[in-house]
Structures are given as structure tokens and as C-alpha cells.
C-alpha positions in Angstrom: 240.1 92.7 67.1 236.6 92.3 68.5 235.3 94.5 71.2 235.2 91.8 73.9 239.0 91.3 73.4 239.5 95.0 74.0 237.4 94.9 77.2 239.2 91.8 78.3 242.7 93.3 78.0 241.8 96.7 79.5 239.9 95.2 82.4 242.6 92.7 83.5 245.4 95.0 82.7 244.1 97.7 85.1 243.2 95.1 87.8 246.7 93.6 87.8 248.2 97.1 87.8 246.1 98.0 90.9 247.3 94.8 92.6 250.9 95.7 91.8 250.5 99.2 93.3 248.8 97.7 96.4 252.0 95.8 97.2 253.9 99.0 97.7 253.5 99.0 101.5 255.4 95.7 101.7 258.6 97.5 100.5 258.6 99.5 103.7 257.6 96.6 106.1 259.6 93.8 104.6 263.2 94.9 104.8 264.7 91.5 105.6 263.2 88.9 103.2 262.7 91.1 100.2 259.6 89.1 99.2 258.0 92.4 98.1 260.0 92.3 94.8 258.2 89.1 93.8 254.9 90.2 95.4 254.8 93.3 93.2 256.5 91.7 90.2 253.8 89.0 89.7 250.8 91.3 89.1 253.0 93.9 87.4 254.1 91.4 84.8 250.5 90.4 84.3 249.5 94.0 83.8 252.3 94.6 81.3 251.3 91.5 79.3 247.7 92.5 79.0 248.5 96.1 77.9 250.9 94.8 75.3 248.2 92.4 74.0 246.0 95.5 73.7 248.4 97.7 71.7 250.1 95.0 69.6 247.5 95.1 66.7 247.7 98.8 66.3 251.5 99.1 66.7 253.5 96.0 66.0 252.7 92.3 66.4 256.3 91.9 67.7 254.9 93.0 71.0 253.1 89.7 71.3 256.4 87.9 72.1 257.2 90.2 75.0 253.5 90.1 76.1 253.6 86.3 76.3 256.9 86.2 78.0 255.6 88.6 80.7 252.6 86.4 81.2 254.9 83.3 81.6 257.1 85.3 84.1 254.0 86.2 86.1 252.9 82.6 86.4 256.4 81.4 87.4 256.6 84.1 90.1 254.0 82.4 92.3 256.0 79.2 92.8 259.2 81.2 93.4 257.4 83.3 96.1 256.0 80.3 97.8 259.4 78.7 97.9 260.7 81.8 99.5 258.0 81.6 102.2 259.1 78.0 102.8 262.8 79.2 103.2 263.9 77.0 100.3 267.1 78.1 98.4 266.2 78.9 94.8 269.3 80.8 93.4 270.3 77.9 91.1 266.7 77.4 90.0 266.4 81.1 89.1 269.4 80.7 86.7 267.8 77.6 85.1 264.4 79.2 84.7 266.0 82.3 83.2 267.8 80.3 80.5 264.5 78.4 79.7 262.6 81.6 79.7 265.0 83.2 77.1 264.9 80.1 75.0 261.1 80.1 75.1 261.1 83.7 73.9 263.3 83.0 71.0 261.1 80.0 70.0 257.9 82.0 70.3 259.3 84.8 68.1 260.2 82.2 65.5 256.8 80.7 65.7 255.2 84.2 65.4 257.0 84.8 62.2 257.1 81.3 60.6 254.8 79.1 62.7 251.1 78.7 63.4 248.7 80.2 66.0 248.1 76.7 67.4 251.8 76.1 67.9 252.2 79.4 69.8 249.2 78.6 72.0 250.5 75.2 72.8 253.9 76.7 73.8 252.5 79.4 76.0 249.6 77.5 77.6 251.9 74.5 78.3 254.2 76.9 80.2 251.2 78.2 82.2 249.9 74.7 83.0 253.4 73.5 84.2 254.1 76.6 86.3 250.6 76.5 87.8 251.0 72.9 88.7 254.4 73.6 90.3 252.8 76.5 92.3 250.1 74.1 93.5 252.8 71.6 94.7 254.8 74.3 96.5 251.6 75.8 98.1 250.5 72.3 99.3 253.9 71.9 101.0 253.6 75.3 102.6 250.1 74.6 103.8 251.3 71.4 105.6 253.4 73.7 107.9 251.4 76.9 107.8 247.6 76.3 108.2 246.5 79.5 106.7 243.1 80.2 105.0 244.9 82.3 102.4 247.3 79.6 101.5 244.4 77.1 101.2 242.6 79.6 98.9 245.8 80.1 96.8 246.1 76.4 96.4 242.5 75.9 95.4 242.4 78.8 92.9 245.7 77.8 91.4 244.5 74.2 90.9 241.3 75.5 89.2 243.5 77.8 87.0 245.6 74.8 85.9 242.4 72.9 85.0 241.0 75.7 82.9 244.2 76.3 81.0 244.5 72.6 80.3 240.9 72.6 78.9 241.8 75.6 76.9 244.8 73.8 75.5 242.7 70.8 74.5 240.1 73.1 72.9 242.8 74.7 70.7 244.4 71.4 69.7 241.2 69.5 69.0 239.2 72.2 67.3 239.0 72.5 63.5 238.8 76.3 63.6 241.1 78.2 61.2 242.6 80.7 63.5 245.6 82.9 62.5 246.2 85.0 65.6 245.0 85.8 69.1 242.5 88.4 67.9 240.5 86.0 65.8 239.7 83.6 68.6 236.0 82.7 68.8 233.9 83.6 71.8 234.3 80.1 73.3 238.1 80.3 73.5 237.8 83.9 74.7 235.7 82.7 77.6 238.3 80.1 78.4 240.9 82.9 78.4 238.6 85.1 80.6 238.2 82.3 83.2 242.0 81.7 83.1 242.7 85.4 83.7 240.1 85.6 86.5 241.5 82.6 88.3 245.0 83.9 87.8 243.9 87.2 89.3 243.0 85.6 92.6 246.5 84.2 93.0 248.2 87.6 93.7 245.2 88.6 95.8 245.7 85.6 98.1 249.5 86.2 98.1 249.0 89.8 99.2 246.6 88.7 102.0 249.0 86.0 103.2 251.9 88.4 103.1 250.0 90.8 105.3 249.0 88.0 107.7 252.6 86.8 107.8 254.1 90.3 108.5 251.5 90.9 111.2 252.5 87.6 112.9 256.2 88.6 112.6 255.5 92.0 114.1 253.6 90.5 117.0 256.4 88.0 117.6 258.9 90.8 117.5 257.0 92.8 120.0 256.7 89.8 122.3 260.4 89.1 121.9 261.2 92.7 122.6 259.0 92.6 125.8 260.8 89.4 126.9 264.2 91.0 126.2 263.2 94.1 128.3 262.2 91.8 131.2 265.4 89.8 130.9 267.4 93.1 130.8 265.6 94.4 133.8 266.3 91.1 135.7 270.0 91.2 134.6 270.3 94.8 135.7 268.9 93.9 139.1 271.3 90.9 139.4 274.2 93.2 138.5 273.2 95.7 141.2 272.8 92.9 143.8 276.2 91.4 142.7 277.9 94.8 143.0 276.4 95.4 146.5 277.6 91.9 147.6 281.1 92.7 146.3 281.1 95.9 148.3 280.0 94.1 151.5 282.4 91.2 150.9 285.3 93.5 150.3 285.5 94.2 154.1 285.9 90.5 155.0 287.6 89.0 152.0 290.9 90.8 152.7 291.1 89.3 156.1 291.1 85.7 154.7 294.0 86.3 152.3 296.4 88.4 154.3 299.4 86.7 155.9 300.6 89.8 157.8 297.4 90.0 159.8 298.7 87.5 162.3 300.9 90.0 164.1 297.9 92.4 164.7 295.4 89.7 165.6 297.8 88.1 168.1 298.7 91.4 169.6 295.1 92.6 169.9 293.4 89.3 171.0 295.9 87.0 172.5 296.8 89.1 175.5 293.2 89.9 176.5 292.3 86.3 176.1 295.2 85.3 178.4 294.1 87.8 181.0 290.5 86.6 180.7 291.6 83.0 181.2 293.6 83.9 184.4 290.7 85.9 185.7 288.3 83.0 185.2 290.7 80.6 187.0 290.9 83.0 189.9 287.1 83.3 190.1 286.9 79.5 190.0 289.3 79.3 193.0 287.5 82.0 195.0 284.1 80.4 194.3 285.0 76.9 195.3 282.5 77.0 198.2 279.8 78.5 196.0 277.0 76.6 194.4 278.2 73.9 192.0 276.1 75.3 189.2 278.1 78.5 189.3 281.4 76.6 189.2 280.1 74.7 186.2 279.3 77.9 184.4 282.9 79.2 185.1 284.3 75.9 183.8 282.3 76.3 180.6 283.5 79.9 180.2 287.2 78.7 180.6 286.7 76.1 178.0 285.2 78.6 175.5 288.0 81.0 176.0 290.6 78.2 175.4 288.8 77.2 172.2 288.9 80.8 171.0 292.6 80.9 171.6 293.1 77.7 169.7 291.1 79.1 166.8 293.2 82.3 166.7 296.5 80.3 166.7 295.1 78.0 164.0 294.2 81.0 161.9 297.7 82.5 162.5 299.4 79.3 161.2 297.0 79.2 158.2 297.8 82.7 157.1 301.6 82.3 157.6 301.5 79.7 154.9 300.0 82.1 152.3 302.3 83.9 149.9 300.4 86.3 147.7 302.2 86.6 144.3 302.8 90.1 143.1 302.4 91.2 139.5 303.0 94.3 137.4 299.7 95.7 136.1 298.1 98.9 134.9 296.5 100.5 137.9 294.4 102.8 135.8 292.9 99.9 133.9 292.4 98.0 137.1 290.3 100.8 138.6 288.3 101.2 135.4 287.3 97.5 135.7 285.8 98.0 139.1 284.4 101.6 138.5 280.9 100.3 137.4 280.6 98.4 140.7 281.6 101.4 142.8 279.5 103.7 140.8 276.4 101.5 141.0 276.8 101.1 144.8 277.2 104.9 145.3 274.2 105.7 143.0 272.0 103.3 145.0 272.8 105.4 148.1 272.1 108.7 146.1 275.8 109.6 146.3 277.7 111.3 143.5 280.7 109.3 142.5 283.7 110.5 140.4 286.3 108.2 139.1 289.7 108.9 137.5 290.3 109.7 133.8 290.0 106.5 131.7 293.3 107.1 129.8 295.7 107.1 132.7 298.3 104.4 132.3 300.2 103.8 135.6 301.9 100.5 136.2 302.5 99.2 139.8 303.9 96.0 141.3 301.2 94.7 143.7 298.6 92.1 144.2 295.7 93.1 141.9 292.9 91.3 143.8 294.0 92.6 147.2 294.3 96.2 145.9 290.7 95.9 144.5 289.5 94.7 147.9 291.2 97.6 149.6 289.5 100.1 147.3 286.2 98.4 147.7 286.6 98.7 151.5 287.6 102.3 151.4 284.7 103.3 149.2 282.3 101.3 151.4 283.7 103.2 154.4 283.2 106.5 152.7 279.6 105.6 151.8 278.9 104.7 155.5 280.6 107.9 156.7 278.2 109.9 154.5 275.3 108.6 156.6 271.6 108.3 155.9 270.4 110.1 152.8 267.4 111.6 154.6 269.7 113.2 157.2 272.1 114.9 154.7 272.2 118.7 154.4 274.3 118.7 151.3 274.9 116.6 148.2 277.2 113.7 149.2 280.2 113.1 147.0 283.0 110.5 146.7 286.0 110.9 144.5 288.5 108.2 143.4 291.5 110.0 141.9 294.9 109.0 140.6 297.9 111.4 140.7 301.4 110.5 139.5 303.9 112.3 141.8 307.5 112.2 142.9 308.1 111.0 146.4 311.5 110.2 148.0 313.2 110.8 144.6 311.1 108.0 143.1 308.0 108.2 140.9 304.9 107.2 142.8 301.2 107.1 142.2 298.8 108.5 144.8 295.3 106.9 144.9 292.9 109.2 146.8 289.5 108.2 148.1 287.9 111.5 149.1 284.4 112.2 150.5 282.7 115.3 151.8 281.5 113.7 155.0 282.3 114.6 158.6 286.0 113.6 158.2 288.2 111.6 160.6 288.2 112.1 164.4 291.4 113.8 165.7 292.6 110.7 167.5 292.6 108.7 164.3 295.1 111.1 162.8 297.5 111.1 165.8 297.4 107.7 167.5 299.8 104.9 166.6 298.7 102.4 163.9 299.5 99.4 166.0 295.9 99.3 167.3 292.7 98.9 165.4 291.2 102.2 164.5 287.9 102.8 162.9 286.3 105.7 161.0 282.8 104.6 162.3 281.5 104.4 165.8 280.6 100.7 165.5 283.7 99.6 163.5 286.8 97.8 164.6 289.2 99.4 162.1 290.2 96.1 160.6 290.1 97.5 157.0 292.5 100.3 157.8 295.1 98.2 159.7 295.0 95.5 157.0 295.3 98.1 154.3 298.3 99.7 155.9 300.1 96.3 156.3 299.4 95.4 152.7 300.7 98.7 151.4 303.8 98.3 153.5 304.6 94.9 151.8 304.4 96.6 148.4 306.8 99.4 149.6 303.8 101.8 149.7 302.0 103.6 152.4 298.4 104.3 153.6 297.7 107.8 155.0 294.7 109.5 156.5 293.9 113.2 156.5 291.0 115.6 156.6 290.4 117.8 153.6 290.5 121.6 154.1 287.1 121.9 152.4 285.7 119.3 154.7 285.5 115.6 154.5 288.0 112.7 154.7 290.8 111.5 152.4 292.5 108.1 152.4 295.7 108.1 150.4 297.4 105.0 149.0 301.0 105.7 147.9 302.5 103.1 145.6 305.8 103.2 143.7 305.5 103.1 139.9 306.9 100.1 138.1 308.1 99.5 134.6 305.5 98.3 132.1 305.6 94.6 131.3 308.0 93.9 128.4 310.1 97.1 129.0 313.8 96.8 129.3 
């Protein structure tokens, strides 16, 4: 073996080994596509082949077969890696190439023992030319979709590598040199081999550069997507808060539109005052018959407006009499857990501590689930209003929504308590009859309380008010427990 062969094998062996080591960071960055296995395997196979070429003459020429098979594997790796970048399935192709690779190794070993050097060169270099041309085709297809400088460089150097190996193949076939093995090649063929190795060296360099560019682009895209996701989550959070707030506000009015029993209270509280107002206006019209006609016109308009209000009330009464809410047996604990996030968010937005019942309480009741939810919304909203302006508080405001299974009238009941640590109820709310509208707020009409009481009565339950000994108000909903669905 001449000295330039030694230099050749050592030089390219170490360079390929350095390239293999430089691919190590991709194992950490590329956890999804696993391209790092090929990215490291291509230069590593090249390094192993050159080191085996170096030691074969002084150990065993049998290493030449393994060295050439490693070199072929290194050349095939480029095309397979580019196909992976193109997201092309290659599992079946891997199996076919593995079979051909093993067959080539067997043939090469046979030629090493019984064949000629020219036959071995034709076999190996033909593999290199074919795999290099295949890599060029795959790289060109990738370049059409990914306009990268590194892909273009890979394609150009691979094409030059194919040309050099083809010329090397022609030189071996057409020459009349009597060569018995690799280590007796003349300087001309060694130069061809040197150019081939140098061009082959640039292939993993461009692959490493493109992999780095690709991972950086993926990282930037991930960061941008993460930022977009955070913005969307923030918008969704704001929408949820606005929805919860609207549900709390709507709870005070939605009950009114779905309650048939409200007609007795609304007729009692509004019909009689409207009748008295109508009679008063008629009397004023009679007494003011000699007054300015414009004043009489105003009285006539007032009478018409009052009559229209009366018609609207009676129409509403007839509409609600036709409604028949269907009752169902459901788990009260699960029902409250469903609306707890809304109640909690609304309380937190007003800087109020909110405590809900334990999540594992299973208590079945026979009621109308939607109406019960609206009652609870309304009661919690009343408690929030009763706690007042956050800047005017002298203590930490709290609201509790609790469930207690208890016996009442020799029958199992559940008591739902909505407690707060506000000023509590006025004394007249705890003593006066429920037949009139009563409010816990100075500006309220008490519609929520009277409707809640009527609803609870239809479910064989009761709504009670009391002031807590420690301070604050408590609204109690008593409901009889029902058997769970499916129980005998």
C-alpha cells in the first residue's frame, strides 16, 4: 500500500467521523421525525468504510467486503433521507434495498475470493452511480417544493459525484493495467477515488445544513403557532367570562318567561292598581271636561296606555297558563357541578370568594333542571349584589353554595343553602307574608324570590329566608329526595 492511499483513508475516515459526531444535536432536537438516525448514519458508515480500508492489508482482506458494503450503505442513505424530507413512505423500499444489499455483499465476497479486481470495482462503483443518480432525482423533486440553497448544493454536488464515479468506472474497464487489488491502483485512479470521496463528503455537509435550517423553520413555526394558540385561548377565556356574566344577568329574567304559576302573583299585584288607575283617569277626564282640550287629549292618551298595559298582562297570563314544564329525576349534585364554573367566574370577577359543594355528593330530586339552575343563578346574583361595591367592603366577601341531606317531616330531603356574609335580610322580609313582592335590594321588586317560592311549592319543596348568627343572609331551598333513575 502506497503512502497516498494511507493518507487518503485516514483523512476521509476522520472527516466523515467528525460529520457523524456533529449530527448528535439533532437527536435532541428532532424527536418526531427521527431523521437524525439517517443523518448520523450516512457519515458514520463512510467513516467505518475508510477505516476498514486502512486496516484490511495489515489484518485481513476479508474486511474489504464489509468496508465496501458500508460505503454502499452510506451512498444509499442520502436518497432515503431526502425521501423522508419529502414525507414519502419508504418502509417497503427499505426491505427491498436490504435484500439487495445482502446479496451484493455475498457476491462481493465471492469475487474477492475467486474474481478479479475489475469485477469488484464494477460491482461497487455501479452501486455508487445508481444510488447517486437516485439521490439526484429525489433531491430535484424536493427542490421543486423547497427552494433551499442547501438542497440545490446537495443536488449539484451529488450530480458531480455521479459523473466522477462514472468516469472512474470507465477508466477501470477500459484500462489495460494489471491490477490485483485496491492498494495497487495507479495514481490516476487514486485521484478519481479522491475526487469521488471529496464530492461524497459534501453530501452529508449539505444534509446537515439543510436539517438545521429545517428544524429552525419548524421551531419558528411552532413558536408562532404557540403564540396564536395563546391569543385564541385568551379570547376564548374572555368569551367564557362574558357568557357566564350574561347567564347570571339572564337568570333573573329567564325564569319569568317560563313560569306558569306567575300569573296569580302578577294579576294580584298589577291588575288591581291598573283598574284603580283607570277609574281615576276617567274621573279626572269627567272633572276636567271644561278644561283645555289639550289636557283632555293627554288624559285620553293615558287611559289608552293603561288599557293596553292591562291587555298585555292578560295576554301574558294566558300564554303562561298554557305552559307545562316537565319534571325529571336528576342528580342535584351533578347539576350544581355543571354550573359551578359560571358561578365561580362571576364571583371571582367581583373579587368574592366562592365555595361550592363537594363534587362527590349524589342526591337525586324530581324537579325541572333548567328552572332550578335559573333559581340558583338568581340567588347567587342577589348575594353578589348584596355584598356591594368591592371598594366599600370592610371584610373579605364570601358566598357559599352548600348541599345537606336531612330528614324533614319524616321524609328525606336535601337542603340547598346560598349563604353570604353581607348585611343580611331586613326584618320585614323575614316576617311579612309571601303574597307580595319582596326584595333583598333597595331597588329590586323581589320577583326572583316570589317566583322561586312558587316553583319550589310545585315540586313539593320550600324556599326559606333567614339571617345567619355570624352575620349575612341565607336562602334555603328544601327539596324532597327522589329515587335514582332505574331503581325499583
